[in-house]
C-alpha positions as CSV (number, residue, x, y, z in Angstrom):
1,M,49.1,24.3,-10.7
2,T,46.4,26.9,-10.0
3,Q,46.1,30.4,-11.5
4,H,47.3,31.8,-8.1
5,E,50.5,29.6,-8.1
6,W,51.3,30.6,-11.7
7,S,50.8,34.3,-10.8
8,R,52.9,34.0,-7.6
9,L,55.8,32.4,-9.5
10,F,55.5,35.0,-12.3
11,Q,55.7,37.8,-9.7
12,I,59.0,36.3,-8.4
13,T,60.4,35.9,-11.9
14,S,59.4,39.3,-13.3
15,T,60.9,41.5,-10.5
16,K,63.7,42.7,-12.9
17,L,61.2,44.2,-15.4
18,K,60.8,47.9,-15.4
19,D,57.1,48.0,-14.9
20,N,54.4,46.0,-13.0
21,W,53.3,42.9,-14.8
22,S,50.5,40.4,-14.1
23,L,49.8,37.0,-15.5
24,E,46.6,35.3,-16.4
25,L,45.9,31.8,-17.6
26,D,43.4,32.0,-20.5
27,E,41.9,28.8,-21.9
28,N,40.6,30.7,-24.9
29,L,44.0,32.1,-26.1
30,V,44.9,31.3,-29.7
31,H,48.4,32.0,-31.1
32,N,47.6,34.0,-34.2
33,S,44.5,35.8,-32.8
34,Q,45.9,38.4,-30.5
35,R,44.1,41.6,-29.9
36,P,45.5,44.9,-31.4
37,G,48.5,46.1,-29.4
38,W,49.4,42.6,-28.0
39,K,52.5,40.8,-28.9
40,K,52.8,37.0,-29.1
41,C,55.3,34.2,-28.6
42,I,55.4,30.5,-28.0
43,V,57.6,28.8,-25.4
44,S,58.0,25.1,-24.8
45,T,58.1,22.9,-21.8
46,G,57.7,19.3,-20.6
47,G,54.6,18.0,-18.9
48,R,52.6,15.0,-17.9
49,F,49.0,14.2,-19.0
50,R,46.4,11.9,-17.6
51,C,43.3,10.8,-19.5
52,T,40.1,11.5,-17.6
53,K,38.4,8.8,-19.6
54,C,40.6,5.7,-19.1
55,G,43.2,6.9,-16.5
56,R,46.2,6.3,-18.9
57,G,49.1,8.7,-18.2
58,W,51.9,9.9,-20.5
59,S,54.7,12.5,-20.6
60,S,55.5,14.9,-23.3
61,N,58.5,17.2,-24.1
62,M,56.4,19.0,-26.6
63,V,54.0,21.1,-24.5
64,R,53.8,24.4,-26.4
65,V,52.6,27.4,-24.4
66,V,51.0,30.3,-26.2
67,C,51.8,33.6,-24.8
68,H,50.3,37.1,-25.5
69,M,51.8,40.2,-23.8
70,R,51.0,43.9,-23.7
71,L,52.6,46.9,-22.0
72,A,50.5,50.0,-21.7
73,S,50.9,53.0,-19.4
74,G,53.4,51.3,-17.2
75,Q,51.3,48.1,-16.6
76,G,52.2,44.8,-18.3
77,F,49.8,42.0,-18.9
78,V,50.7,38.4,-19.9
79,K,48.2,35.7,-20.9
80,L,49.2,32.1,-21.2
81,R,47.7,28.9,-22.4
82,P,49.5,25.5,-22.4
83,S,48.6,23.2,-25.3
84,R,46.6,20.1,-24.5
85,Q,46.8,16.5,-25.7
86,N,44.4,13.6,-25.8
87,C,44.8,9.9,-25.2
88,K,45.8,7.8,-28.2
89,E,44.2,4.8,-26.6
90,C,40.7,6.2,-26.1
91,T,38.2,6.9,-28.9
92,D,36.9,10.4,-28.5
93,G,39.1,11.0,-25.4
94,P,39.0,14.7,-24.2
95,M,41.8,17.1,-24.7
96,E,43.7,17.1,-21.4
97,E,45.5,19.9,-19.6
98,P,49.2,19.2,-18.9
99,S,50.5,18.9,-15.4
100,I,53.7,21.0,-15.4
101,S,56.2,20.8,-12.5
102,S,57.0,23.9,-10.6
103,D,60.7,23.7,-11.8
104,N,59.5,23.6,-15.4
105,I,57.0,26.5,-14.8
106,K,59.9,28.6,-13.3
107,T,62.0,27.9,-16.4
108,L,59.1,28.6,-18.7
109,L,58.4,31.9,-16.9
110,K,62.0,33.0,-17.1
111,N,61.8,32.4,-20.9
112,V,58.6,34.4,-21.0
113,V,60.2,37.3,-19.1
114,E,63.1,37.3,-21.7
115,K,60.5,37.4,-24.5
116,I,58.9,40.4,-22.7
117,R,62.2,42.2,-22.5
118,I,62.8,41.6,-26.2
119,K,59.3,42.3,-27.5
120,C,58.1,45.0,-25.1
121,Y,61.3,46.8,-24.1
122,N,63.3,46.2,-27.3
123,E,66.2,44.8,-25.4
124,Y,68.7,42.5,-27.1
125,M,69.0,39.3,-25.1
126,G,70.9,37.1,-27.5
127,N,70.0,33.4,-27.6
128,T,69.3,32.8,-23.9
129,N,66.4,30.4,-24.0
130,R,66.7,28.1,-21.0
131,P,66.1,24.4,-21.3
132,F,63.4,22.8,-19.3
133,R,63.6,19.4,-17.4
134,S,62.7,17.0,-20.1
135,F,61.2,13.5,-19.7
136,D,62.9,10.3,-20.7
137,T,60.4,9.0,-23.2
138,N,61.1,6.8,-26.1
139,R,57.6,7.0,-27.5
140,P,57.2,9.0,-30.7
141,H,55.3,12.3,-30.7
142,E,51.6,11.8,-31.7
143,P,50.6,14.7,-34.0
144,A,47.0,13.4,-34.2
145,H,46.6,13.8,-30.4
146,C,48.5,17.1,-30.0
147,E,46.5,20.4,-29.9
148,A,49.7,22.4,-30.9
149,C,50.1,20.2,-34.0
150,M,46.5,20.7,-34.9
151,Q,47.0,24.5,-34.6
152,G,50.2,24.4,-36.6
153,I,52.5,25.6,-33.8
154,C,54.3,22.4,-32.9
155,P,57.7,21.8,-34.5
156,K,56.9,18.0,-34.7
157,R,53.9,18.3,-36.9
C-alpha cells in the first residue's frame, strides 16, 4: 500500500480522536530512538513478503510495526515503519518490505488509535488489542531473517 492509502485509512480510523492527526510512513524509524516529546509503541500484524532476488514468497504473522506519536498544540502526528524480513533461501538477499492487506492495516490502525488514546490522552482502554487476520503457516519463525528480531523487538527472538 502507498503512503496515500495508509493516510486515507488512518483518517477514517482516527475520526474519534479529539484532535487532528496525520500519519507518515518513515523508513528510518527506530523503536528506541524517538525524538523528545514523542511516545512509542509496537503493534503486530500479518503480512506477505516476496524476495526481489529469487522471487520466493512467504507469509509471516510476526510483522512488528514501530510507531512514534506526538500531540502538540492540537495537532497529532504518527510515524510508522513495518519491520522487514529477508529470504532464507538467498545469500545476501535484501530486506523486503511486507505487503499488508487492507483488512490487516485497518486492524493495525485501530490498535494504533487505541495506543494514542492511552499514551497521548491518558484514557484507560483496558485490554482491547484487536487480533489481525493471521496466515496459516506451519513454518517456524526465522529470527536470523527478521529485522524485528535483530532489533530486539520481536517476541519470537
